[in-house]
C-alpha positions in Angstrom: 140.1 88.4 100.5 137.6 88.3 104.2 135.0 86.0 104.4 132.6 88.6 105.2 133.9 91.1 102.5 130.6 90.4 100.9 128.1 91.1 103.6 124.6 89.4 103.4 121.9 91.5 102.0 119.9 93.6 104.7 116.0 92.8 105.1 115.1 96.3 105.9 112.1 97.6 103.9 110.9 101.1 104.0 107.0 100.6 105.3 104.2 102.6 106.1 101.9 101.0 109.1 99.0 101.6 111.1 97.4 100.3 113.8 94.4 101.0 116.3 94.7 101.0 120.0 91.7 99.5 122.3 91.8 102.2 124.9 88.4 104.6 124.9 90.5 107.4 124.2 91.7 106.3 120.9 88.4 104.8 119.5 87.5 105.5 116.0 91.3 106.7 115.3 94.4 105.1 113.5 97.9 105.9 114.1 100.2 105.8 111.0 103.9 105.8 111.4 107.0 104.6 109.3 109.7 102.3 109.9 112.7 100.2 108.3 112.3 97.4 110.6 109.7 94.9 111.3 106.4 96.5 112.0 105.2 94.3 114.9 108.7 95.1 116.5 108.3 99.1 115.9 104.8 98.8 117.2 105.7 96.7 120.4 108.6 99.7 121.0 105.8 102.0 121.4 104.4 99.9 124.4 107.4 99.3 126.6 105.6 98.7 129.7 103.4 96.4 128.3 102.2 93.5 130.6 101.4 89.7 129.8 98.0 89.4 128.3 96.1 90.3 125.0 97.6 93.2 122.8 95.7 96.7 123.5 96.3 97.4 119.7 96.0 95.8 116.4 97.9 96.3 113.4 95.7 96.9 110.4 97.9 98.0 107.4 101.4 97.3 106.2 102.5 98.9 102.7 106.0 99.5 101.2 107.1 103.1 101.2 108.2 103.1 97.7 107.5 105.2 94.7 107.9 103.8 91.1 110.9 105.3 90.6 112.4 103.3 93.3 112.6 106.4 96.0 111.0 106.1 99.2 108.7 108.4 101.6 107.6 108.7 105.0 104.9 108.9 107.2 104.8 112.6 106.7 103.5 112.6 103.3 100.6 110.4 104.2 99.8 112.8 106.9 99.8 115.6 104.8 97.3 113.9 102.6 94.8 112.7 105.1 95.2 116.5 106.2 94.1 118.1 103.0 91.4 115.1 102.5 89.8 116.6 105.6 90.5 114.0 107.8 90.9 115.0 111.6 93.9 114.8 113.2 93.4 115.4 116.9 96.9 114.5 118.2 100.4 113.7 116.3 100.3 110.7 114.2 96.7 109.7 115.3 94.2 110.1 112.5 90.2 109.8 112.2 90.2 107.7 109.2 89.7 104.3 107.8 92.3 101.9 106.4 90.8 102.7 102.7 91.6 106.3 103.2 95.5 105.4 104.0 95.7 103.2 100.9 94.1 105.9 98.9 96.6 108.2 100.2 99.6 105.9 99.5 98.3 105.4 95.8 98.1 108.9 95.1 101.7 109.5 96.6 103.2 106.7 94.7 101.7 108.1 91.5 102.7 111.9 92.1 99.1 112.8 92.4 100.0 114.9 95.8 100.1 118.3 93.9 99.1 120.6 96.9 102.4 122.0 98.6 103.7 120.2 101.7 106.8 122.2 103.3 107.8 119.7 105.8 111.4 119.1 104.1 114.2 121.3 105.6 117.3 119.5 105.0 120.5 120.9 103.8 122.5 120.2 100.9 125.2 117.2 101.0 128.9 118.5 100.7 128.8 117.0 97.3 125.6 119.0 96.3 127.3 122.0 97.7 130.3 121.5 95.6 128.5 120.8 92.3 126.8 124.3 92.9 129.9 125.9 93.8 131.6 124.9 90.8 128.8 125.8 88.4 128.5 129.1 89.6 132.0 129.6 89.4 132.1 128.5 85.8 128.8 130.5 84.5 130.0 133.6 86.1 133.6 133.3 84.5 132.2 132.1 81.4 130.0 135.4 81.0 132.6 137.7 82.1 135.0 136.3 79.3 131.9 135.6 76.7 129.1 138.0 77.3 127.6 137.1 74.3 127.6 133.5 74.4 125.7 130.7 76.6 127.6 128.8 79.0 126.9 124.8 79.6 127.6 122.9 82.3 127.3 119.1 83.0 126.6 117.1 86.4 127.9 113.8 85.7 126.3 111.9 88.9 125.2 108.6 90.0 121.6 108.0 90.6 120.1 109.2 93.7 122.4 112.4 93.6 119.4 114.4 94.3 120.1 116.8 91.0 116.8 117.9 91.0 117.3 119.4 94.7 120.8 120.7 93.8 119.4 122.3 90.7 116.6 124.3 92.5 119.6 125.2 94.9 122.0 126.3 92.3 118.6 128.3 90.7 118.3 130.3 94.2 121.8 130.9 94.2 122.2 132.4 90.7 118.9 134.6 91.3 117.1 132.6 88.6 113.2 133.4 88.2 112.2 131.5 84.9 113.6 128.0 84.7 112.8 125.1 82.2 113.3 121.6 82.4 113.1 119.3 79.4 113.4 115.4 79.3 112.5 112.3 77.0 110.8 110.8 80.1 107.9 112.6 81.3 107.7 110.0 84.0 110.3 111.8 86.1 108.2 114.7 86.6 107.1 113.9 90.0 110.4 114.1 91.3 110.6 117.6 90.0 107.8 118.5 91.2 107.8 117.2 94.7 111.3 118.6 95.4 109.7 122.3 94.7 106.6 121.8 96.5 107.8 120.3 99.9 111.4 122.0 100.6 110.9 125.1 102.6 113.6 126.8 100.8 111.5 126.7 97.6 108.4 128.5 99.1 106.9 130.9 96.8 108.2 128.9 93.7 105.5 127.6 91.1 105.4 124.7 89.1 104.1 124.6 85.5 103.4 121.2 83.9 101.0 119.7 81.4 98.6 118.3 83.7 99.0 121.1 86.5 99.2 124.9 86.4 99.5 126.7 83.2 101.7 129.6 82.2 98.4 131.7 82.2 97.7 130.9 85.9 101.0 131.7 87.5 101.8 134.6 89.1 104.2 136.1 87.0 106.0 138.3 89.7 106.9 134.9 91.3 109.5 132.3 90.1 108.6 129.3 88.3 109.8 126.2 86.9 108.3 124.9 83.8 108.4 120.9 83.4 107.9 119.6 79.8 108.6 117.0 77.5 111.6 117.1 75.1 109.4 116.1 72.2 106.4 118.3 73.2 108.3 121.7 73.6 110.4 121.4 70.6 108.0 119.8 68.4 106.5 121.5 65.2 102.9 121.7 64.2 101.4 120.4 61.1 102.8 123.3 58.8 106.3 123.2 60.6 105.5 126.1 63.3 105.4 126.3 66.6 102.6 124.6 68.3 100.0 127.2 69.6 99.9 125.8 73.1 104.0 126.2 73.4 104.2 129.8 72.0 104.4 131.5 75.5 107.7 129.2 76.1 109.3 130.5 73.0 108.7 134.2 73.8 110.5 133.7 76.9 114.0 134.5 77.5 114.9 131.6 80.3 117.3 132.1 83.0 118.0 128.7 82.3 117.2 125.3 80.4 117.8 122.2 82.4 118.1 118.9 80.2 117.7 116.1 82.8 118.9 112.5 81.8 120.9 114.0 79.2 123.0 111.0 77.0 124.9 112.7 74.2 124.5 110.5 71.2 122.1 108.1 72.9 119.5 110.9 72.7 120.1 111.0 69.1 120.4 107.5 68.4 117.6 106.2 70.9 115.0 109.0 70.9 112.7 107.4 68.5 113.0 104.0 70.5 112.1 105.7 73.7 109.5 107.2 72.5 107.7 104.3 71.0 108.7 102.3 74.0 106.6 104.6 76.2 103.3 103.6 77.6 99.9 104.4 75.9 99.5 107.5 77.5 103.0 108.9 77.2 103.1 108.0 73.7 100.0 109.6 73.0 101.4 113.0 74.8 104.2 113.2 72.3 102.7 111.4 69.3 103.5 113.3 66.3 104.8 116.2 67.8 108.7 115.6 68.4 111.6 115.4 66.8 114.3 112.8 66.7 117.5 114.2 68.3 118.4 117.2 70.3 120.4 120.1 68.2 120.9 123.3 70.2 121.8 125.1 67.0 118.2 124.4 65.8 116.3 124.9 69.4 113.7 127.6 69.0 114.2 128.6 72.9 116.2 131.1 74.0 118.1 130.8 77.6 121.1 132.6 79.3 122.5 129.1 80.7 122.1 125.1 80.0 122.6 122.4 82.7 122.9 119.2 81.8 122.1 116.3 84.4 123.1 112.6 83.6 124.5 109.9 85.3 125.8 108.3 82.0 127.4 111.0 79.7 130.0 108.8 78.5 129.7 110.0 74.4 129.5 113.9 75.9 132.9 113.5 77.7 134.8 111.3 75.0 133.4 113.4 72.3 134.8 116.9 74.1 131.5 118.3 74.1 132.5 119.1 77.5 135.9 120.0 79.0 137.0 119.1 82.5 136.2 122.6 83.8 132.5 122.3 82.8 131.7 118.9 84.6 131.1 118.0 88.2 131.8 114.2 88.8 130.2 112.4 91.3 130.5 108.6 91.1 129.5 105.9 93.4 133.1 105.1 94.5 133.1 108.9 95.6 130.3 108.2 97.9 131.7 105.5 99.6 134.8 107.3 100.2 132.8 110.3 101.7 130.8 107.7 103.9 133.9 106.2 105.0 135.9 109.2 105.9 133.2 111.2 107.4 134.3 112.8 110.8 131.7 113.3 113.6 128.2 112.6 114.2 125.4 113.2 111.9 127.1 111.3 108.8 124.5 112.4 105.9 125.8 109.1 104.1 125.2 106.8 106.9 122.0 105.0 105.5 123.7 104.7 102.2 124.5 100.6 101.4 127.7 99.3 101.4 128.8 99.0 97.8 131.7 96.8 96.4 133.0 97.6 92.9 134.8 94.7 91.0 136.5 95.3 87.7 137.7 92.5 85.3 139.8 92.2 82.4 138.3 90.7 79.4 140.3 88.1 77.8 141.2 89.3 74.0 139.2 86.7 72.3 136.0 88.3 74.1 136.9 92.1 73.5 138.3 92.0 70.1 135.0 91.9 68.7 134.0 95.2 70.1 137.2 97.5 69.8 136.9 100.7 68.2 137.9 104.1 67.9 141.6 105.8 67.8 142.4 104.2 71.2 141.1 100.9 70.5 138.7 101.0 73.5 136.0 98.4 74.1 132.7 99.5 72.9 129.7 97.8 75.1 127.0 99.1 72.7 128.7 97.4 69.9 129.4 94.2 72.0 125.8 93.9 72.8 124.3 95.1 69.9 121.2 93.1 68.9 118.2 93.2 66.3 114.5 92.0 66.8 112.1 92.0 69.6 110.5 89.5 72.0 111.5 85.9 70.9 112.7 87.1 67.2 115.7 89.0 69.4 119.4 88.1 69.0 122.8 89.5 69.5 124.8 90.3 66.4 128.1 88.9 68.3 126.2 85.9 70.2 129.4 84.1 70.2 131.2 86.5 72.2 128.3 87.1 74.6 127.9 83.5 75.3 131.4 83.6 76.4 131.0 86.4 78.6 128.5 84.8 80.2 130.9 81.6 80.5 132.9 84.1 82.1 131.1 85.4 84.9 130.0 82.0 86.1 133.9 80.9 85.9 133.3 78.6 83.3 135.5 80.4 80.5 138.5 77.9 79.6 141.0 80.8 79.1 140.1 82.4 82.2 140.3 78.9 84.0 143.7 78.3 82.9 144.8 81.6 84.4 143.2 81.2 87.7 144.9 77.9 88.1 148.2 80.2 87.7 147.1 82.7 90.5 146.0 80.0 93.0 144.3 81.5 96.0 144.7 85.3 94.3 142.3 84.7 91.6 139.7 87.5 91.6 136.0 86.5 92.6 133.9 85.9 89.5 130.4 87.1 90.1 128.2 83.6 89.6 131.2 81.4 90.7 132.4 82.6 94.1 130.4 81.3 97.0 130.7 84.8 98.8 129.2 86.4 95.7 126.4 84.2 95.2 124.9 84.6 98.4 124.3 88.3 97.4 123.3 87.8 93.9 119.6 86.6 94.3 118.4 89.8 92.7 120.6 91.6 90.1 120.3 94.4 87.3 121.7 93.9 83.9 121.9 97.2 82.2 122.1 96.6 78.4 122.1 99.5 75.7 118.8 98.9 73.9 115.5 97.1 74.3 116.5 94.5 71.5 120.2 93.5 73.6 117.5 93.2 76.5 115.2 90.5 74.8 118.7 88.9 73.1 119.8 88.4 76.6 116.8 86.8 77.7 116.6 84.5 74.9 120.3 83.6 75.3 120.0 82.6 78.9 116.9 80.6 78.2 119.2 78.3 75.9 120.1 74.7 76.6 124.1 75.8 77.4 123.0 78.3 80.0 121.2 75.9 82.0 123.4 77.4 85.2 120.9 80.6 84.8 117.8 78.8 84.5 117.7 78.8 88.3 117.1 82.3 88.2 113.8 84.0 87.1 114.8 86.3 84.2 112.6 89.6 84.2 112.9 92.0 81.0 112.0 95.5 82.2 112.9 97.4 79.0 110.6 99.5 76.8 107.0 99.4 77.3 107.4 96.2 79.5 109.1 98.3 82.1 106.2 99.9 83.3 105.6 103.5 84.2 105.1 104.9 88.0 103.9 102.5 90.2 103.7 99.7 87.4 107.5 99.8 87.2 108.0 98.7 90.8 107.5 95.0 90.8 110.7 94.2 88.6 112.7 95.9 91.4 111.1 94.0 94.3 111.1 90.6 92.9 114.1 88.5 93.1 115.8 87.2 90.0 117.8 88.6 87.1 116.2 91.8 85.9 117.5 93.0 82.4 116.9 96.5 81.8 118.2 99.2 79.3 
């Protein structure tokens, strides 16, 4: 394996910056820009003929251009917010404002408080998004032709950052839909749905209904609209078991499509209560006492002509046969990397995506046999990492086997060491044993099946026999401790082992 197979982690960080210029014509103005390189280098590039002596500018602000969900934004959103706030914009990126005005804009953008329309985006669908839309349309039309009285279902099994919201809106346009309902167990994703609809020129005229925004009574019924809601809220009952008065309008509409975001079959049924109880106070109050514990389409008091399911981890839905091959569009990290490498010509839409190295390992029988299940003796990660308790009281059901796994990934598991001696130079690189990997693993995310298992892992890593891992800062970002919106950002930025679910 080449020595440079695992490249060093890049230092680029999306940043919003601002600086002032000492020249008289710029007095009282700040220039606001965006960069992924050093701010000092970027600003200096804007003064290419600068002579030795005092700098004619002063950098007054540097802030990460990242939202709470890990997505980035640019200076365009900041410029728009300032214009909406009445700040004068005499020339390009120059604004008559203060540093505090810019900070206020950043806070609003990160929290998703930018409600007004800002249609500055005009990008097109990437090839895989186009393919997903085309395959879905073909299936919907074919199914409707053969089963006119039944409702078709389609699943997008797509990795994070696929752009499901943007592609779903494009699907709605292509299908001629005007009434779309988006339901999710995680109200915090509302900002992504709202911003895509309000910032892209393709969706001009569409209206967005939400709990804290426009109501159904306020919209123009002649124009298309999207309603975003909590699954708990819209499908919940009142005290006497009926539809809640505030949602009666939604039950009287025959929706063109109901989109179920972050759909994980089985996981919804088993973890709905846990997810609900883990929300921050404001979200818990949103759905408290109003929700149901699982999703069952047959009990759904809403009517729709189409269902679109969105998920990056619909493993049980696929394994159970709920969706067959013709009802699924798949887009994985491997697909993305292949598309990036095989792109021909200029304007590669994948060029900005990071290089990924995917490694798979065969677990020794002594580790995997504890969690073998099903007709084909498949290895069940949920069972392997099953745990009970919260905080310091959490522990793994199969702690001995999980400990063996921790030994394995750092190259200290005896059975594997014996096999590696036989392989010699061809032995596979284990994550925390190979020096080429160690150099890029200063910040890692460990995804586990439940909040309890996250705390159980923290407790196990802290035990004496795992002294190797004590060099890393262990951060549990699961349940209520994960934070919502901007509060969820710190674990993403801080080096260490981030344990999440």
